[in-house]
Steps between C-alpha positions, in 0.01 A plus 500: 500500500782471751422747780805698612362706789501339845182688581303391194643146512381453858170676424426254221598200714266603781216580262530155343497341846177679590317390186571772242571410139852602389546480122851554359571639151836593342475873582233516772311311771123514550361445850132425552311450827144418391386443859593860591458723190540830689847393623705713262838343587341162453380601152781673313756479222873484576715644220868431445582867433338842528303563180646750255335840488333419169343185649354659814175630343403142418604348833153502657349339190770232506426420865125501430552241226687271739276568803159607370215632707684610814463835672871575473814464290809404701852456363824393664847560357748216549809720492679530837738756348225726358620858522331836542452533125310169485279593793428850371402355163220307671353811659234556238159663560266257673780272625632484856858379535653344814866428569535280808814402686598133500695390807680176576664338803664172593410550867268720704636690798299462821305801629699738719225486760305184578126561482291323763152627413409232246563137411636422153362181343376360169141562396286191540129443450204701378506760781864594437449536126182704549702732721760525226230644271388738777862616546527559127186715511626696801828577322346592164493875455236637268368156408177490304191289571631207296816463707364247749415254221846547349671451839293189574588343165869581542509355853340179371775466238771572759353245739494239223870565432579460871299179528685368193822550702649772281555724800341647811301800616596632843310728730567694819211427737386671818299216644280391210517835319722531191694828514755456219593245236710406200560208266821323396509256208753292309554629147753247363878520454554556872282813504229584753270798456328707768139603443279778639660625820211658693441642848161616624494881535422464873804277561781682320835600654501195728768304313254246360616523138864463608416189701304351211775577250763326711278202579394444138850557362647248743227253406572543128875459534455197724179309441447606137866460400528846344836666441379845396206699634325741262282793603347781290433838660377847415817715507305788656339300780639508854507118508807507273712608798369201696612261226842660464544484877418128490795434268340529156687680223374674187554267203291621205189694402162371390324711236128476431230711336123491511216668319179485701172482311284435807602476871694177564718359771869428535 
């Protein structure tokens, strides 16, 4: 299936880079991440269009057939122009629907104020990557007891993608302590995708995310040869203003739905 959405296209590219299996069919794509089965957006089905109302009762069974034995059913909709009617149709009992904002930029504006409290550099070595997991845990709100294993597995996959030269993971460090981080990866066709912008709760409002965004964006447009930067954000999160202030513009929406059978991780 030819993927139309910038968000899903870059998602699939990065998942393939980090070891996930991406299986294309005429009307859908199946993504499997056997090494991290509780990663719901590493184990999902991407549909070309929102299912018709008559097909929704069988959606979970269809996903279960393609991805048996998981604790969740996750579905993406590859329709950047999906309207309110499409989204509302997905809002069935037991399903949680998300509509994220997809932003793009061909440059990143520098921060208005230069932060001097941390050094921005690429993660390197076991200590840095262990701190990346610790940062993930510190930023995870309401995470269950299985989250550390999930975060450790995901960091291992991200590190493998970095070491295969698909991109980089940058951190803002105070001495040896990682305070904030994000990833940036090539996704083909001149696209580069940001991943997991995080700042430790104790280090927020210090301009660290802005510094990282500018540093990583400049790296992607220069060293990685990207022409367009892609970033996906929660439209209700305060970070959206940070991205818009850095020169990103709203480009499309990313629609997804999930039905949780047992607690799993994003």
